[in-house]
C-alpha positions, 0 to 999 in steps of 0.5 A: 881734456886734462893738461898733460903732465910734466915730469921734470925728472923723466924729461931728458932734456932736464936731466943733464941740467938737474945733474949740474943744479946738484953740483952747484948746491955741493959747491954751496952755490944755491942753484935758484939763487938770491937777491942780487942788489944794485944792478943796473939796466944793461942799456945804461951799462952800455951807454956808460962805456967810454968811446975810447979806452986810452992807456991808463984810464980806469973803466967804469965799474958795472953790476948787471944781472941777466939771463944768458942768451949765448955762451962761448967756452974757449977754455981758460976764457968764457964769453956769454951774452946777458940779456935783460929787459932793456938789451943785451951785453956781452960778458968776458969771463977770464979764470985769472980775473974771477978765481979758480973757484968761481970759474968752476961754477962758470963751467956749469952755466947753460943757456938760459941761466940767470946770472949776476956780474960785476966788472969794468966796462969797456970794448974788446979789441974787436970794439964790442962793448963788454963787462970784464967780470971781476966777480959772478954770482949765480942767480938761477939754473934753467932746467930747460934749454932755450928752444933752437930756432924759436926766433921766427917759429911758424907754429904760432900757437906754440908761441902763444901757448909758451908766452913766457919763452916768447917774451925772452927769446923774441925781444920784438914780442917783448917790446910789443907788450912794452908799447901796449903798456905805453898806450894804456898809459897815455890814454889814461893821461889823456882822460885825466887831463880832461877832468875824467876820474878813473874808477873800478866797478864790479867784475861779478854781477847779478844781472848780466847787462850793459851789452848784448853778449852771452855771458859766463856764469858762476856761483857765489857760495858764501850767499848761495847765489848765481852771478855773471862775469860782467860783459860790460861795466856800463850800468854801474859807471852810469850809476856814478853819473847819478851819484855826481861823478860826472866824468868817469872811465874804467880800463878793465876786463870783460868777459863774453862767452862767444866765438873766438877769432883773430879779432875776439878773445872770450876776456878782453880789455875795454875802455868805457867813458862817460860824460855828463851833460854830452851826447854822441856827438861829443863822444865822436870828438872825444874818440877822434882826439884819443885814437889820433893821439895814440896813433900820433905817440905810438905809431909814429903819426896820423898815417900809419901802416896796418897789414900793408894798408895806409890807415889815416886817423887825421881828424875828422873821420868819415861819418855816414849813416847806418840806413844809407850804408845799408841801402848802398850796400844791399841794393834795397832799404833795411825795413824791406822785411822780405828782402832782408830776409832773403839776403840773410838767407843768401848770405847764410846769416839767417835765424829764424828765431831772431828778432828782425832787427838782429837779422838786419845787423847780421846782413849790415855786418856781413855786407857794410863792414867788410868795406870800411877800411878808413876810420868811419863812424857808422851813425844812427843805428836802428832804435831796436838795436840799442835798448840803453841809447836815447832815440833822435828827437827827429826819428824815433825809430833811429837811435843816437848811436854810433860804431867807429870801424877801422880796418873792417873791424869795430873799434868803438861804440858810443851812445847818447845815454837813455836817461829816461827810467820809464822807457828804459824799464820798458825796454828791459822788460821787452829784452826779457820777453824776447828770451834772447840768449844775449839778453839779460834774464831779468830787469835791473830794477836797482839801475831803474831806481838809480835813473829814477834819482836823476841821471844827467844827459850824458854821452858814453863811449866804449873802446876795444883797447886790444884791438886798438893795439893791433892796429897801432903795433900792426899786429894781425891777431888779438892773440899778438897783443894779449899776453896770454890769450885763451886757447884750447887745453891740450890733451895728455901726451901733447907737448 
């Protein structure tokens, strides 16, 4: 369905403000503003206000800019609250201070407009830190008003859809995304301090590989060839290990054409890390350190509250084997085919065309994952589920792989990487032959060729950044930590 048209001139909320914009233009004032140099952060302006404005002291001058969030007109005096990214300050506007002509511009102000002010910083008689304006500069007309009662709005989809309003109307929302940026910054610092190099790899792939997922398909017209938005950067990052970049990481987007839920978005941010001469045990240690560091820095400590429950990120995290967890939850072994299939049907996760190992995993995800609240490394997956992981030397049917489950959701996934090109080619061929819609449609022979040049033994790790931020900011939905989450298009006529 098409997006509804938005016609400014026909919107009743806009007409009055458009008239004010025309009046500003008639006065030679650009209703949509120009640059305003030298503005200080409002938090810095507030910090410079003297505690006592003694008689005869000259208050420090200030120059600030922001959005008008509150407006009170008292005739020859106007009070307004000006907000920027750092905070809010009251502005005192008096006709005798700024002049009659400028005060006529003030009369054309609305909530949501942008304004620049200059003046002394001091407290009012009521003790309110304020800028006593000596000059005002109009910086931009908002043609739509700030929605009434936006704060606490129960229609969360409306807030996601109009995130640009949510950010300025709800300071807590903006603060959450500032925290997200700080978490990402410190993850980078954590890895760089340990010798890892940040790299960028292609977003468009000729072969959809690196993870079991249904890809988005696109087309490169210049070469008349189909392409896929990447489901994972893994195979390119491991090519870099072959090339001698022994410790690499990438923080970037993946795209998977799958379901949506409070924990899934088709476009999401993933951290992938690869370390030569390591294995999945080393990746467990790295994961514990990285997650614990993020919790300590950004959630107030290693014991955090998530959706009313305490989560303890104190290392070491619990370690448990996939096979044992399955048997404990199901009451039978995962290789008991008849009972696995019967339980899958009972749980309504049975797919007749799915390989048996996928049926096992569907039962595991339904029975086991909901029981794992505290950080748990689920280790040693069935080898058939892990086409890119090395098998255990003491048990060839088991792969050296773990998933970190926290609060019933997968937070991280890691392998001891398969670096045998012969074995890898055979596994790729088996994937293609399975005709699974989540498997690559062809063998990535260039990746096999790269392995043939010699990839060192290595450990690889993927961390779901959006889910990590959810945990550290106590966000109930992945949509709360993505600035512009994917939403169904609105039909014609919808607001």
